[in-house]
C-alpha atoms as one frame of an Amber mdcrd trajectory, in Angstrom:
protein
   0.000   0.000   0.000   1.365   3.369  -1.005   4.499   1.892  -2.552   3.721
   3.266  -6.017   2.685   0.003  -7.676   0.324   1.678 -10.140   2.621   4.603
 -10.962   5.724   2.467 -11.366   3.767  -0.271 -13.124   2.638   2.203 -15.787
   6.214   3.474 -16.241   7.512  -0.076 -16.472   4.849  -1.057 -19.031   5.702
   1.980 -21.157   9.427   1.246 -20.940   8.903  -2.408 -21.951   6.165  -1.639
 -24.498   3.734  -3.878 -22.577   0.101  -3.373 -21.684  -0.785  -2.390 -18.109
  -3.429  -3.680 -15.704  -4.102  -2.423 -12.198  -5.977  -5.265 -10.490  -7.814
  -2.901  -8.132  -9.180  -0.915 -11.105  -9.950  -4.183 -12.893 -11.919  -5.413
  -9.862 -13.783  -2.106  -9.498 -14.846  -2.251 -13.147 -15.762  -5.929 -12.962
 -17.775  -5.586  -9.743 -19.184  -2.102 -10.421 -18.094  -0.945  -6.953 -15.101
   0.724  -5.354 -12.596  -1.286  -3.344 -13.837   0.515  -0.214 -17.435  -0.491
  -0.984 -16.396  -4.086  -1.558 -14.463  -4.224   1.720 -17.498  -2.768   3.538
 -19.929  -5.222   1.915 -17.994  -8.481   1.776 -15.001  -7.889   4.061 -11.371
  -8.631   3.420 -11.955 -12.380   3.082 -14.567 -11.847   0.342 -12.305  -9.355
  -1.406  -9.383 -11.822  -1.401 -11.687 -14.374  -3.034 -12.340 -11.892  -5.862
  -8.588 -11.298  -6.200  -8.091 -15.050  -6.584 -10.726 -15.132  -9.347  -8.966
 -12.232 -11.081  -5.642 -14.105 -11.011  -7.371 -17.048 -12.677  -8.671 -14.694
 -15.392  -5.306 -12.994 -15.921  -3.518 -16.261 -16.645  -5.437 -16.358 -19.937
  -3.958 -13.105 -21.290  -2.271 -13.425 -24.681  -0.148 -10.279 -24.709   2.619
  -9.101 -22.401   1.394  -7.185 -19.372   2.699  -5.402 -16.345   0.171  -6.124
 -13.613  -0.003  -3.944 -10.499  -1.735  -5.806  -7.696  -3.114  -4.684  -4.391
  -0.600  -5.089  -1.564  -2.511  -7.994  -0.031  -2.901 -10.053  -3.202   0.364
 -11.991  -2.873  -0.146 -12.552   0.866  -1.529 -16.054   0.609   0.748 -18.767
  -0.723  -1.797 -19.993  -3.293  -2.232 -16.522  -4.812   1.514 -15.852  -4.702
   2.239 -19.154  -6.441  -0.227 -18.186  -9.185   1.521 -14.833  -9.560   4.941
 -16.491  -9.794   3.590 -18.821 -12.508   2.143 -15.849 -14.441   5.528 -14.155
 -14.744   8.168 -12.156 -12.953   7.078 -10.786  -9.575   8.656  -7.568  -8.347
   8.382  -6.412  -4.741   8.463  -2.640  -4.372  10.190  -2.067  -1.065   9.308
   1.032   0.962   9.662   2.164   4.568   6.776   2.724   6.991   7.214   6.513
   7.225   7.081   6.904   3.431   3.940   4.754   3.220   2.277   6.755   5.978
   3.158  10.035   4.249   1.857   8.808   0.877  -1.418   7.344   2.154  -2.061
  10.396   4.350  -1.691  12.709   1.341  -3.765  10.510  -0.961  -7.323  11.277
  -1.999  -8.695   7.873  -1.058  -8.705   6.382   2.415  -7.351   2.848   2.228
 -10.066   0.440   3.417  -7.636  -1.363   5.665  -6.797   1.960   7.402 -10.318
   3.391   7.548 -11.267   4.929  10.885  -7.757   4.844  12.345  -5.932   7.769
  13.950  -2.519   8.657  12.437  -0.625   6.859  15.230  -2.833   3.795  14.774
  -2.280   3.952  11.009   1.473   3.864  11.489   1.231   0.806  13.733  -1.196
  -0.914  11.340   1.182  -0.283   8.413   4.110  -1.590  10.468   2.134  -4.726
  11.430   0.981  -5.324   7.843   4.497  -4.953   6.479   5.855  -7.412   9.039
   3.077  -9.908   8.295   3.414  -9.560   4.508   7.224  -9.555   4.262   7.628
 -13.372   4.120   5.450 -13.370   0.993   7.085 -10.306  -0.554  10.531 -11.859
  -0.035   9.528 -14.667  -2.432   9.345 -12.197  -5.335  11.794 -12.654  -8.193
  13.178  -9.153  -7.588  13.047  -6.510  -4.865  13.299  -2.890  -5.975  13.350
   0.266  -3.885  10.105   2.098  -4.519  11.912   5.380  -3.928  14.324   4.720
  -6.841  12.144   2.671  -9.202  11.125   5.607 -11.398  14.714   5.806 -12.665
  15.177   2.052 -13.214  15.967   0.288 -16.436  13.400  -2.505 -16.219  14.613
  -4.046 -19.472  17.974  -4.633 -17.809  16.366  -5.928 -14.601  14.341  -8.526
 -16.488  17.125  -9.713 -18.809
């Protein structure tokens, strides 16, 4: 969350001359509701089920794509294994303070942080990062989110 997956994903797709998909936008279009609405209606567990369905759909793509996922998508071994089979997985590494700054300045409240005070947000982000790290560490590559805009992704993937 707040690592720049969509922004960097678009830059990477342009650099590689690939198509781009943001799975959160894909889900919103498919379901006709915002991510926040989905979380409110079906909870995180229901949302993760939709993400799993989306991964099954994405494996049928014919062209080359850069796919930006929500931060929780790879945080179940089954979903992560599907992602690793789809292609190269890149973990955008970022520190807690940078995430907090980015999500605090953003237009949309992240469903997983809704209703939290700033100090509670920081702790929630810290806890999420600690919980998710074992999954993120299984990525093919780890890239600093703060330096990714200047990366040569062609070189990284060769």
